[in-house]
PDB file with SEQRES, HELIX, SHEET and CRYST1 records, atoms N, CA, C and O in Angstrom:
SEQRES   1 A   81  UNK UNK UNK UNK UNK UNK UNK UNK UNK UNK UNK UNK UNK          
SEQRES   2 A   81  UNK UNK UNK UNK UNK UNK UNK UNK UNK UNK UNK UNK UNK          
SEQRES   3 A   81  UNK UNK UNK UNK UNK UNK UNK UNK UNK UNK UNK UNK UNK          
SEQRES   4 A   81  UNK UNK UNK UNK UNK UNK UNK UNK UNK UNK UNK UNK UNK          
SEQRES   5 A   81  UNK UNK UNK UNK UNK UNK UNK UNK UNK UNK UNK UNK UNK          
SEQRES   6 A   81  UNK UNK UNK UNK UNK UNK UNK UNK UNK UNK UNK UNK UNK          
SEQRES   7 A   81  UNK UNK UNK                                                  
HELIX    1 AA1 UNK A   25  UNK A   30  1                                   6    
HELIX    2 AA2 UNK A   38  UNK A   40  5                                   3    
HELIX    3 AA3 UNK A   42  UNK A   46  1                                   5    
HELIX    4 AA4 UNK A   74  UNK A   77  5                                   4    
SHEET    1 AA1 2 UNK A  52  UNK A  59  0                                        
SHEET    2 AA1 2 UNK A  62  UNK A  70 -1                                        
CRYST1    1.000    1.000    1.000  90.00  90.00  90.00 P 1           1          
ATOM      1  N   UNK A   1     -28.112  96.059  97.750  1.00  0.00           N  
ATOM      2  CA  UNK A   1     -27.999  94.668  98.052  1.00  0.00           C  
ATOM      3  C   UNK A   1     -27.535  93.975  96.776  1.00  0.00           C  
ATOM      4  O   UNK A   1     -28.241  94.010  95.769  1.00  0.00           O  
ATOM      5  N   UNK A   2     -26.384  93.356  96.800  1.00  0.00           N  
ATOM      6  CA  UNK A   2     -25.865  92.611  95.664  1.00  0.00           C  
ATOM      7  C   UNK A   2     -26.103  91.137  95.896  1.00  0.00           C  
ATOM      8  O   UNK A   2     -25.820  90.618  96.976  1.00  0.00           O  
ATOM      9  N   UNK A   3     -26.628  90.452  94.873  1.00  0.00           N  
ATOM     10  CA  UNK A   3     -26.898  89.025  95.016  1.00  0.00           C  
ATOM     11  C   UNK A   3     -26.214  88.193  93.934  1.00  0.00           C  
ATOM     12  O   UNK A   3     -26.380  86.973  93.915  1.00  0.00           O  
ATOM     13  N   UNK A   4     -25.473  88.794  93.061  1.00  0.00           N  
ATOM     14  CA  UNK A   4     -24.804  88.072  91.975  1.00  0.00           C  
ATOM     15  C   UNK A   4     -23.405  87.665  92.392  1.00  0.00           C  
ATOM     16  O   UNK A   4     -22.833  88.217  93.332  1.00  0.00           O  
ATOM     17  N   UNK A   5     -22.874  86.710  91.691  1.00  0.00           N  
ATOM     18  CA  UNK A   5     -21.507  86.284  91.950  1.00  0.00           C  
ATOM     19  C   UNK A   5     -20.522  87.304  91.405  1.00  0.00           C  
ATOM     20  O   UNK A   5     -20.806  87.998  90.429  1.00  0.00           O  
ATOM     21  N   UNK A   6     -19.383  87.387  92.032  1.00  0.00           N  
ATOM     22  CA  UNK A   6     -18.329  88.295  91.591  1.00  0.00           C  
ATOM     23  C   UNK A   6     -17.827  87.858  90.221  1.00  0.00           C  
ATOM     24  O   UNK A   6     -17.581  86.674  89.990  1.00  0.00           O  
ATOM     25  N   UNK A   7     -17.680  88.810  89.326  1.00  0.00           N  
ATOM     26  CA  UNK A   7     -17.154  88.523  87.989  1.00  0.00           C  
ATOM     27  C   UNK A   7     -15.654  88.219  88.097  1.00  0.00           C  
ATOM     28  O   UNK A   7     -14.938  88.879  88.850  1.00  0.00           O  
ATOM     29  N   UNK A   8     -15.200  87.257  87.371  1.00  0.00           N  
ATOM     30  CA  UNK A   8     -13.796  86.884  87.403  1.00  0.00           C  
ATOM     31  C   UNK A   8     -12.935  88.070  86.989  1.00  0.00           C  
ATOM     32  O   UNK A   8     -13.202  88.721  85.978  1.00  0.00           O  
ATOM     33  N   UNK A   9     -11.903  88.346  87.777  1.00  0.00           N  
ATOM     34  CA  UNK A   9     -10.991  89.436  87.467  1.00  0.00           C  
ATOM     35  C   UNK A   9     -11.474  90.794  87.961  1.00  0.00           C  
ATOM     36  O   UNK A   9     -10.747  91.782  87.851  1.00  0.00           O  
ATOM     37  N   UNK A  10     -12.683  90.859  88.501  1.00  0.00           N  
ATOM     38  CA  UNK A  10     -13.226  92.124  88.984  1.00  0.00           C  
ATOM     39  C   UNK A  10     -12.820  92.306  90.434  1.00  0.00           C  
ATOM     40  O   UNK A  10     -13.070  91.428  91.259  1.00  0.00           O  
ATOM     41  N   UNK A  11     -12.199  93.429  90.759  1.00  0.00           N  
ATOM     42  CA  UNK A  11     -11.744  93.651  92.118  1.00  0.00           C  
ATOM     43  C   UNK A  11     -12.576  94.707  92.828  1.00  0.00           C  
ATOM     44  O   UNK A  11     -13.375  95.411  92.211  1.00  0.00           O  
ATOM     45  N   UNK A  12     -12.372  94.801  94.136  1.00  0.00           N  
ATOM     46  CA  UNK A  12     -13.071  95.785  94.938  1.00  0.00           C  
ATOM     47  C   UNK A  12     -12.038  96.671  95.603  1.00  0.00           C  
ATOM     48  O   UNK A  12     -10.947  96.211  95.940  1.00  0.00           O  
ATOM     49  N   UNK A  13     -12.369  97.925  95.794  1.00  0.00           N  
ATOM     50  CA  UNK A  13     -11.453  98.825  96.483  1.00  0.00           C  
ATOM     51  C   UNK A  13     -11.936  99.049  97.912  1.00  0.00           C  
ATOM     52  O   UNK A  13     -13.135  98.997  98.187  1.00  0.00           O  
ATOM     53  N   UNK A  14     -11.003  99.295  98.807  1.00  0.00           N  
ATOM     54  CA  UNK A  14     -11.328  99.523 100.212  1.00  0.00           C  
ATOM     55  C   UNK A  14     -11.940 100.908 100.389  1.00  0.00           C  
ATOM     56  O   UNK A  14     -11.716 101.812  99.584  1.00  0.00           O  
ATOM     57  N   UNK A  15     -12.718 101.055 101.464  1.00  0.00           N  
ATOM     58  CA  UNK A  15     -13.303 102.356 101.786  1.00  0.00           C  
ATOM     59  C   UNK A  15     -13.409 102.486 103.303  1.00  0.00           C  
ATOM     60  O   UNK A  15     -13.108 101.545 104.037  1.00  0.00           O  
ATOM     61  N   UNK A  16     -13.839 103.657 103.763  1.00  0.00           N  
ATOM     62  CA  UNK A  16     -13.953 103.907 105.200  1.00  0.00           C  
ATOM     63  C   UNK A  16     -15.007 103.037 105.878  1.00  0.00           C  
ATOM     64  O   UNK A  16     -14.945 102.836 107.091  1.00  0.00           O  
ATOM     65  N   UNK A  17     -15.960 102.525 105.129  1.00  0.00           N  
ATOM     66  CA  UNK A  17     -17.046 101.736 105.707  1.00  0.00           C  
ATOM     67  C   UNK A  17     -16.697 100.263 105.863  1.00  0.00           C  
ATOM     68  O   UNK A  17     -17.484  99.501 106.424  1.00  0.00           O  
ATOM     69  N   UNK A  18     -15.559  99.861 105.389  1.00  0.00           N  
ATOM     70  CA  UNK A  18     -15.155  98.463 105.522  1.00  0.00           C  
ATOM     71  C   UNK A  18     -14.942  97.820 104.177  1.00  0.00           C  
ATOM     72  O   UNK A  18     -15.041  98.475 103.139  1.00  0.00           O  
ATOM     73  N   UNK A  19     -14.652  96.543 104.196  1.00  0.00           N  
ATOM     74  CA  UNK A  19     -14.357  95.776 102.993  1.00  0.00           C  
ATOM     75  C   UNK A  19     -15.644  95.204 102.398  1.00  0.00           C  
ATOM     76  O   UNK A  19     -16.467  94.631 103.112  1.00  0.00           O  
ATOM     77  N   UNK A  20     -15.810  95.365 101.088  1.00  0.00           N  
ATOM     78  CA  UNK A  20     -16.933  94.759 100.390  1.00  0.00           C  
ATOM     79  C   UNK A  20     -16.557  93.311 100.077  1.00  0.00           C  
ATOM     80  O   UNK A  20     -15.556  93.055  99.409  1.00  0.00           O  
ATOM     81  N   UNK A  21     -17.354  92.378 100.558  1.00  0.00           N  
ATOM     82  CA  UNK A  21     -17.041  90.965 100.343  1.00  0.00           C  
ATOM     83  C   UNK A  21     -18.332  90.177 100.221  1.00  0.00           C  
ATOM     84  O   UNK A  21     -19.345  90.530 100.825  1.00  0.00           O  
ATOM     85  N   UNK A  22     -18.293  89.107  99.435  1.00  0.00           N  
ATOM     86  CA  UNK A  22     -19.442  88.216  99.304  1.00  0.00           C  
ATOM     87  C   UNK A  22     -19.494  87.306 100.506  1.00  0.00           C  
ATOM     88  O   UNK A  22     -18.487  86.699 100.870  1.00  0.00           O  
ATOM     89  N   UNK A  23     -20.662  87.202 101.134  1.00  0.00           N  
ATOM     90  CA  UNK A  23     -20.820  86.370 102.324  1.00  0.00           C  
ATOM     91  C   UNK A  23     -22.039  85.475 102.155  1.00  0.00           C  
ATOM     92  O   UNK A  23     -23.007  85.866 101.503  1.00  0.00           O  
ATOM     93  N   UNK A  24     -22.003  84.275 102.736  1.00  0.00           N  
ATOM     94  CA  UNK A  24     -23.176  83.397 102.691  1.00  0.00           C  
ATOM     95  C   UNK A  24     -24.334  84.007 103.481  1.00  0.00           C  
ATOM     96  O   UNK A  24     -24.124  84.763 104.429  1.00  0.00           O  
ATOM     97  N   UNK A  25     -25.552  83.668 103.077  1.00  0.00           N  
ATOM     98  CA  UNK A  25     -26.759  84.193 103.717  1.00  0.00           C  
ATOM     99  C   UNK A  25     -26.724  84.001 105.227  1.00  0.00           C  
ATOM    100  O   UNK A  25     -26.975  84.948 105.973  1.00  0.00           O  
ATOM    101  N   UNK A  26     -26.418  82.795 105.690  1.00  0.00           N  
ATOM    102  CA  UNK A  26     -26.445  82.510 107.129  1.00  0.00           C  
ATOM    103  C   UNK A  26     -25.452  83.375 107.875  1.00  0.00           C  
ATOM    104  O   UNK A  26     -25.738  83.820 108.986  1.00  0.00           O  
ATOM    105  N   UNK A  27     -24.285  83.626 107.288  1.00  0.00           N  
ATOM    106  CA  UNK A  27     -23.283  84.485 107.932  1.00  0.00           C  
ATOM    107  C   UNK A  27     -23.850  85.892 108.118  1.00  0.00           C  
ATOM    108  O   UNK A  27     -23.698  86.487 109.185  1.00  0.00           O  
ATOM    109  N   UNK A  28     -24.500  86.421 107.090  1.00  0.00           N  
ATOM    110  CA  UNK A  28     -25.075  87.763 107.165  1.00  0.00           C  
ATOM    111  C   UNK A  28     -26.131  87.832 108.262  1.00  0.00           C  
ATOM    112  O   UNK A  28     -26.208  88.821 108.992  1.00  0.00           O  
ATOM    113  N   UNK A  29     -26.940  86.792 108.379  1.00  0.00           N  
ATOM    114  CA  UNK A  29     -28.024  86.787 109.361  1.00  0.00           C  
ATOM    115  C   UNK A  29     -27.523  86.674 110.806  1.00  0.00           C  
ATOM    116  O   UNK A  29     -28.236  87.061 111.732  1.00  0.00           O  
ATOM    117  N   UNK A  30     -26.316  86.154 111.012  1.00  0.00           N  
ATOM    118  CA  UNK A  30     -25.832  85.895 112.370  1.00  0.00           C  
ATOM    119  C   UNK A  30     -24.641  86.734 112.797  1.00  0.00           C  
ATOM    120  O   UNK A  30     -24.380  86.842 113.995  1.00  0.00           O  
ATOM    121  N   UNK A  31     -23.919  87.324 111.879  1.00  0.00           N  
ATOM    122  CA  UNK A  31     -22.664  87.999 112.204  1.00  0.00           C  
ATOM    123  C   UNK A  31     -22.887  89.322 112.946  1.00  0.00           C  
ATOM    124  O   UNK A  31     -23.797  90.088 112.629  1.00  0.00           O  
ATOM    125  N   UNK A  32     -22.050  89.560 113.916  1.00  0.00           N  
ATOM    126  CA  UNK A  32     -22.117  90.826 114.660  1.00  0.00           C  
ATOM    127  C   UNK A  32     -21.530  91.986 113.847  1.00  0.00           C  
ATOM    128  O   UNK A  32     -21.739  93.149 114.191  1.00  0.00           O  
ATOM    129  N   UNK A  33     -20.809  91.681 112.786  1.00  0.00           N  
ATOM    130  CA  UNK A  33     -20.203  92.714 111.942  1.00  0.00           C  
ATOM    131  C   UNK A  33     -21.207  93.367 110.990  1.00  0.00           C  
ATOM    132  O   UNK A  33     -20.877  94.342 110.316  1.00  0.00           O  
ATOM    133  N   UNK A  34     -22.409  92.843 110.934  1.00  0.00           N  
ATOM    134  CA  UNK A  34     -23.435  93.317 110.001  1.00  0.00           C  
ATOM    135  C   UNK A  34     -24.414  94.212 110.761  1.00  0.00           C  
ATOM    136  O   UNK A  34     -24.651  94.007 111.951  1.00  0.00           O  
ATOM    137  N   UNK A  35     -24.974  95.194 110.078  1.00  0.00           N  
ATOM    138  CA  UNK A  35     -25.956  96.080 110.705  1.00  0.00           C  
ATOM    139  C   UNK A  35     -27.051  95.255 111.384  1.00  0.00           C  
ATOM    140  O   UNK A  35     -27.520  94.263 110.824  1.00  0.00           O  
ATOM    141  N   UNK A  36     -27.453  95.658 112.573  1.00  0.00           N  
ATOM    142  CA  UNK A  36     -28.319  94.839 113.410  1.00  0.00           C  
ATOM    143  C   UNK A  36     -29.721  94.607 112.854  1.00  0.00           C  
ATOM    144  O   UNK A  36     -30.370  93.632 113.233  1.00  0.00           O  
ATOM    145  N   UNK A  37     -30.199  95.463 111.981  1.00  0.00           N  
ATOM    146  CA  UNK A  37     -31.580  95.330 111.499  1.00  0.00           C  
ATOM    147  C   UNK A  37     -31.723  94.479 110.229  1.00  0.00           C  
ATOM    148  O   UNK A  37     -32.846  94.244 109.784  1.00  0.00           O  
ATOM    149  N   UNK A  38     -30.639  94.021 109.646  1.00  0.00           N  
ATOM    150  CA  UNK A  38     -30.715  93.316 108.364  1.00  0.00           C  
ATOM    151  C   UNK A  38     -31.531  92.026 108.452  1.00  0.00           C  
ATOM    152  O   UNK A  38     -32.173  91.634 107.478  1.00  0.00           O  
ATOM    153  N   UNK A  39     -31.512  91.372 109.594  1.00  0.00           N  
ATOM    154  CA  UNK A  39     -32.252  90.106 109.725  1.00  0.00           C  
ATOM    155  C   UNK A  39     -33.760  90.304 109.646  1.00  0.00           C  
ATOM    156  O   UNK A  39     -34.494  89.334 109.456  1.00  0.00           O  
ATOM    157  N   UNK A  40     -34.234  91.524 109.785  1.00  0.00           N  
ATOM    158  CA  UNK A  40     -35.664  91.803 109.724  1.00  0.00           C  
ATOM    159  C   UNK A  40     -36.183  92.039 108.314  1.00  0.00           C  
ATOM    160  O   UNK A  40     -37.394  92.009 108.091  1.00  0.00           O  
ATOM    161  N   UNK A  41     -35.285  92.274 107.353  1.00  0.00           N  
ATOM    162  CA  UNK A  41     -35.757  92.543 105.993  1.00  0.00           C  
ATOM    163  C   UNK A  41     -35.041  91.763 104.893  1.00  0.00           C  
ATOM    164  O   UNK A  41     -35.526  91.744 103.762  1.00  0.00           O  
ATOM    165  N   UNK A  42     -33.938  91.135 105.170  1.00  0.00           N  
ATOM    166  CA  UNK A  42     -33.166  90.474 104.115  1.00  0.00           C  
ATOM    167  C   UNK A  42     -33.953  89.369 103.412  1.00  0.00           C  
ATOM    168  O   UNK A  42     -33.925  89.280 102.185  1.00  0.00           O  
ATOM    169  N   UNK A  43     -34.648  88.533 104.168  1.00  0.00           N  
ATOM    170  CA  UNK A  43     -35.419  87.450 103.545  1.00  0.00           C  
ATOM    171  C   UNK A  43     -36.461  87.991 102.571  1.00  0.00           C  
ATOM    172  O   UNK A  43     -36.636  87.450 101.479  1.00  0.00           O  
ATOM    173  N   UNK A  44     -37.149  89.053 102.963  1.00  0.00           N  
ATOM    174  CA  UNK A  44     -38.157  89.655 102.079  1.00  0.00           C  
ATOM    175  C   UNK A  44     -37.527  90.165 100.786  1.00  0.00           C  
ATOM    176  O   UNK A  44     -38.088  89.985  99.705  1.00  0.00           O  
ATOM    177  N   UNK A  45     -36.380  90.790 100.896  1.00  0.00           N  
ATOM    178  CA  UNK A  45     -35.701  91.333  99.713  1.00  0.00           C  
ATOM    179  C   UNK A  45     -35.280  90.209  98.772  1.00  0.00           C  
ATOM    180  O   UNK A  45     -35.481  90.299  97.561  1.00  0.00           O  
ATOM    181  N   UNK A  46     -34.699  89.158  99.327  1.00  0.00           N  
ATOM    182  CA  UNK A  46     -34.197  88.066  98.499  1.00  0.00           C  
ATOM    183  C   UNK A  46     -35.296  87.196  97.908  1.00  0.00           C  
ATOM    184  O   UNK A  46     -35.055  86.498  96.923  1.00  0.00           O  
ATOM    185  N   UNK A  47     -36.493  87.219  98.480  1.00  0.00           N  
ATOM    186  CA  UNK A  47     -37.602  86.421  97.962  1.00  0.00           C  
ATOM    187  C   UNK A  47     -38.387  87.158  96.888  1.00  0.00           C  
ATOM    188  O   UNK A  47     -39.425  86.674  96.435  1.00  0.00           O  
ATOM    189  N   UNK A  48     -37.912  88.302  96.485  1.00  0.00           N  
ATOM    190  CA  UNK A  48     -38.547  89.079  95.418  1.00  0.00           C  
ATOM    191  C   UNK A  48     -39.998  89.405  95.759  1.00  0.00           C  
ATOM    192  O   UNK A  48     -40.882  89.330  94.906  1.00  0.00           O  
ATOM    193  N   UNK A  49     -40.227  89.764  97.011  1.00  0.00           N  
ATOM    194  CA  UNK A  49     -41.551  90.172  97.462  1.00  0.00           C  
ATOM    195  C   UNK A  49     -41.892  91.530  96.839  1.00  0.00           C  
ATOM    196  O   UNK A  49     -40.998  92.227  96.360  1.00  0.00           O  
ATOM    197  N   UNK A  50     -43.161  91.907  96.839  1.00  0.00           N  
ATOM    198  CA  UNK A  50     -43.504  93.258  96.377  1.00  0.00           C  
ATOM    199  C   UNK A  50     -42.768  94.292  97.214  1.00  0.00           C  
ATOM    200  O   UNK A  50     -42.417  94.015  98.361  1.00  0.00           O  
ATOM    201  N   UNK A  51     -42.524  95.487  96.660  1.00  0.00           N  
ATOM    202  CA  UNK A  51     -41.786  96.520  97.406  1.00  0.00           C  
ATOM    203  C   UNK A  51     -42.432  96.808  98.755  1.00  0.00           C  
ATOM    204  O   UNK A  51     -43.655  96.889  98.871  1.00  0.00           O  
ATOM    205  N   UNK A  52     -41.596  96.958  99.763  1.00  0.00           N  
ATOM    206  CA  UNK A  52     -42.072  97.242 101.111  1.00  0.00           C  
ATOM    207  C   UNK A  52     -41.183  98.302 101.749  1.00  0.00           C  
ATOM    208  O   UNK A  52     -40.030  98.486 101.360  1.00  0.00           O  
ATOM    209  N   UNK A  53     -41.729  98.980 102.714  1.00  0.00           N  
ATOM    210  CA  UNK A  53     -40.977  99.940 103.505  1.00  0.00           C  
ATOM    211  C   UNK A  53     -40.679  99.309 104.856  1.00  0.00           C  
ATOM    212  O   UNK A  53     -41.566  98.744 105.496  1.00  0.00           O  
ATOM    213  N   UNK A  54     -39.432  99.408 105.284  1.00  0.00           N  
ATOM    214  CA  UNK A  54     -39.024  98.915 106.588  1.00  0.00           C  
ATOM    215  C   UNK A  54     -38.557 100.115 107.395  1.00  0.00           C  
ATOM    216  O   UNK A  54     -37.549 100.738 107.060  1.00  0.00           O  
ATOM    217  N   UNK A  55     -39.278 100.440 108.447  1.00  0.00           N  
ATOM    218  CA  UNK A  55     -38.925 101.563 109.308  1.00  0.00           C  
ATOM    219  C   UNK A  55     -38.322 101.020 110.593  1.00  0.00           C  
ATOM    220  O   UNK A  55     -39.008 100.379 111.389  1.00  0.00           O  
ATOM    221  N   UNK A  56     -37.046 101.277 110.788  1.00  0.00           N  
ATOM    222  CA  UNK A  56     -36.331 100.799 111.969  1.00  0.00           C  
ATOM    223  C   UNK A  56     -36.102 101.973 112.915  1.00  0.00           C  
ATOM    224  O   UNK A  56     -35.570 103.009 112.516  1.00  0.00           O  
ATOM    225  N   UNK A  57     -36.506 101.802 114.164  1.00  0.00           N  
ATOM    226  CA  UNK A  57     -36.369 102.858 115.157  1.00  0.00           C  
ATOM    227  C   UNK A  57     -35.312 102.460 116.175  1.00  0.00           C  
ATOM    228  O   UNK A  57     -35.321 101.352 116.712  1.00  0.00           O  
ATOM    229  N   UNK A  58     -34.402 103.391 116.426  1.00  0.00           N  
ATOM    230  CA  UNK A  58     -33.325 103.164 117.389  1.00  0.00           C  
ATOM    231  C   UNK A  58     -33.457 104.150 118.547  1.00  0.00           C  
ATOM    232  O   UNK A  58     -33.903 105.284 118.371  1.00  0.00           O  
ATOM    233  N   UNK A  59     -33.066 103.700 119.714  1.00  0.00           N  
ATOM    234  CA  UNK A  59     -33.007 104.555 120.889  1.00  0.00           C  
ATOM    235  C   UNK A  59     -31.706 104.241 121.613  1.00  0.00           C  
ATOM    236  O   UNK A  59     -31.447 103.091 121.966  1.00  0.00           O  
ATOM    237  N   UNK A  60     -30.890 105.264 121.831  1.00  0.00           N  
ATOM    238  CA  UNK A  60     -29.575 105.067 122.465  1.00  0.00           C  
ATOM    239  C   UNK A  60     -28.780 103.981 121.748  1.00  0.00           C  
ATOM    240  O   UNK A  60     -28.169 103.119 122.380  1.00  0.00           O  
ATOM    241  N   UNK A  61     -28.798 104.039 120.425  1.00  0.00           N  
ATOM    242  CA  UNK A  61     -28.063 103.108 119.560  1.00  0.00           C  
ATOM    243  C   UNK A  61     -28.550 101.664 119.652  1.00  0.00           C  
ATOM    244  O   UNK A  61     -27.839 100.755 119.224  1.00  0.00           O  
ATOM    245  N   UNK A  62     -29.729 101.433 120.195  1.00  0.00           N  
ATOM    246  CA  UNK A  62     -30.329 100.106 120.269  1.00  0.00           C  
ATOM    247  C   UNK A  62     -31.583 100.064 119.407  1.00  0.00           C  
ATOM    248  O   UNK A  62     -32.411 100.973 119.460  1.00  0.00           O  
ATOM    249  N   UNK A  63     -31.719  99.014 118.620  1.00  0.00           N  
ATOM    250  CA  UNK A  63     -32.912  98.824 117.804  1.00  0.00           C  
ATOM    251  C   UNK A  63     -34.081  98.499 118.732  1.00  0.00           C  
ATOM    252  O   UNK A  63     -34.031  97.532 119.492  1.00  0.00           O  
ATOM    253  N   UNK A  64     -35.144  99.326 118.662  1.00  0.00           N  
ATOM    254  CA  UNK A  64     -36.279  99.088 119.544  1.00  0.00           C  
ATOM    255  C   UNK A  64     -37.539  98.666 118.791  1.00  0.00           C  
ATOM    256  O   UNK A  64     -38.447  98.091 119.392  1.00  0.00           O  
ATOM    257  N   UNK A  65     -37.612  98.941 117.483  1.00  0.00           N  
ATOM    258  CA  UNK A  65     -38.773  98.461 116.724  1.00  0.00           C  
ATOM    259  C   UNK A  65     -38.482  98.433 115.232  1.00  0.00           C  
ATOM    260  O   UNK A  65     -37.670  99.201 114.716  1.00  0.00           O  
ATOM    261  N   UNK A  66     -39.173  97.522 114.559  1.00  0.00           N  
ATOM    262  CA  UNK A  66     -39.112  97.416 113.100  1.00  0.00           C  
ATOM    263  C   UNK A  66     -40.550  97.311 112.616  1.00  0.00           C  
ATOM    264  O   UNK A  66     -41.287  96.411 113.019  1.00  0.00           O  
ATOM    265  N   UNK A  67     -40.939  98.232 111.756  1.00  0.00           N  
ATOM    266  CA  UNK A  67     -42.290  98.211 111.191  1.00  0.00           C  
ATOM    267  C   UNK A  67     -42.175  98.010 109.688  1.00  0.00           C  
ATOM    268  O   UNK A  67     -41.357  98.640 109.018  1.00  0.00           O  
ATOM    269  N   UNK A  68     -43.006  97.126 109.182  1.00  0.00           N  
ATOM    270  CA  UNK A  68     -42.992  96.792 107.748  1.00  0.00           C  
ATOM    271  C   UNK A  68     -44.361  97.098 107.174  1.00  0.00           C  
ATOM    272  O   UNK A  68     -45.384  96.727 107.749  1.00  0.00           O  
ATOM    273  N   UNK A  69     -44.374  97.787 106.020  1.00  0.00           N  
ATOM    274  CA  UNK A  69     -45.648  98.041 105.353  1.00  0.00           C  
ATOM    275  C   UNK A  69     -45.426  98.028 103.847  1.00  0.00           C  
ATOM    276  O   UNK A  69     -44.348  98.388 103.375  1.00  0.00           O  
ATOM    277  N   UNK A  70     -46.436  97.616 103.093  1.00  0.00           N  
ATOM    278  CA  UNK A  70     -46.298  97.574 101.632  1.00  0.00           C  
ATOM    279  C   UNK A  70     -46.223  98.990 101.060  1.00  0.00           C  
ATOM    280  O   UNK A  70     -46.808  99.931 101.597  1.00  0.00           O  
ATOM    281  N   UNK A  71     -45.498  99.107  99.973  1.00  0.00           N  
ATOM    282  CA  UNK A  71     -45.447 100.365  99.227  1.00  0.00           C  
ATOM    283  C   UNK A  71     -46.455 100.294  98.095  1.00  0.00           C  
ATOM    284  O   UNK A  71     -46.677  99.228  97.521  1.00  0.00           O  
ATOM    285  N   UNK A  72     -47.050 101.400  97.781  1.00  0.00           N  
ATOM    286  CA  UNK A  72     -47.968 101.414  96.641  1.00  0.00           C  
ATOM    287  C   UNK A  72     -47.165 101.236  95.355  1.00  0.00           C  
ATOM    288  O   UNK A  72     -45.950 101.432  95.345  1.00  0.00           O  
ATOM    289  N   UNK A  73     -47.820 100.877  94.311  1.00  0.00           N  
ATOM    290  CA  UNK A  73     -47.162 100.629  93.027  1.00  0.00           C  
ATOM    291  C   UNK A  73     -46.771 101.947  92.384  1.00  0.00           C  
ATOM    292  O   UNK A  73     -47.584 102.590  91.719  1.00  0.00           O  
ATOM    293  N   UNK A  74     -45.531 102.342  92.585  1.00  0.00           N  
ATOM    294  CA  UNK A  74     -45.061 103.627  92.071  1.00  0.00           C  
ATOM    295  C   UNK A  74     -45.034 103.656  90.550  1.00  0.00           C  
ATOM    296  O   UNK A  74     -45.155 104.725  89.952  1.00  0.00           O  
ATOM    297  N   UNK A  75     -44.879 102.504  89.917  1.00  0.00           N  
ATOM    298  CA  UNK A  75     -44.815 102.460  88.449  1.00  0.00           C  
ATOM    299  C   UNK A  75     -46.105 102.973  87.837  1.00  0.00           C  
ATOM    300  O   UNK A  75     -46.084 103.551  86.750  1.00  0.00           O  
ATOM    301  N   UNK A  76     -47.217 102.775  88.508  1.00  0.00           N  
ATOM    302  CA  UNK A  76     -48.504 103.243  87.973  1.00  0.00           C  
ATOM    303  C   UNK A  76     -48.599 104.756  87.993  1.00  0.00           C  
ATOM    304  O   UNK A  76     -49.396 105.341  87.259  1.00  0.00           O  
ATOM    305  N   UNK A  77     -47.786 105.398  88.834  1.00  0.00           N  
ATOM    306  CA  UNK A  77     -47.830 106.835  88.951  1.00  0.00           C  
ATOM    307  C   UNK A  77     -46.962 107.556  87.934  1.00  0.00           C  
ATOM    308  O   UNK A  77     -47.097 108.766  87.753  1.00  0.00           O  
ATOM    309  N   UNK A  78     -46.090 106.843  87.279  1.00  0.00           N  
ATOM    310  CA  UNK A  78     -45.185 107.461  86.308  1.00  0.00           C  
ATOM    311  C   UNK A  78     -45.932 107.726  85.004  1.00  0.00           C  
ATOM    312  O   UNK A  78     -46.593 106.841  84.460  1.00  0.00           O  
ATOM    313  N   UNK A  79     -45.817 108.940  84.523  1.00  0.00           N  
ATOM    314  CA  UNK A  79     -46.402 109.282  83.221  1.00  0.00           C  
ATOM    315  C   UNK A  79     -45.362 110.014  82.401  1.00  0.00           C  
ATOM    316  O   UNK A  79     -44.590 110.818  82.924  1.00  0.00           O  
ATOM    317  N   UNK A  80     -45.351 109.736  81.156  1.00  0.00           N  
ATOM    318  CA  UNK A  80     -44.405 110.371  80.232  1.00  0.00           C  
ATOM    319  C   UNK A  80     -45.192 110.978  79.090  1.00  0.00           C  
ATOM    320  O   UNK A  80     -45.978 110.305  78.423  1.00  0.00           O  
ATOM    321  N   UNK A  81     -44.968 112.242  78.882  1.00  0.00           N  
ATOM    322  CA  UNK A  81     -45.673 112.951  77.798  1.00  0.00           C  
ATOM    323  C   UNK A  81     -44.784 113.151  76.611  1.00  0.00           C  
ATOM    324  O   UNK A  81     -45.210 113.727  75.610  1.00  0.00           O  
TER     325      UNK A  81                                                      
END                                                                             
């Protein structure tokens, strides 16, 4: 998820997944061109909430459920010797 403004003179290259472009928040939340589950987690990501897991379940290519749960603090588990 990129949230910064494009640097002047910096270009993007095309790929098989489509064109990378900066879009307003409302466009992302409403556009049919965007993955269908983004509206369930984008606000949480942009509000700098604690890390969370979003489990999206699809059936016959239709989103049927979204479950959200907090992630434990992984930083506490890192040890360096």
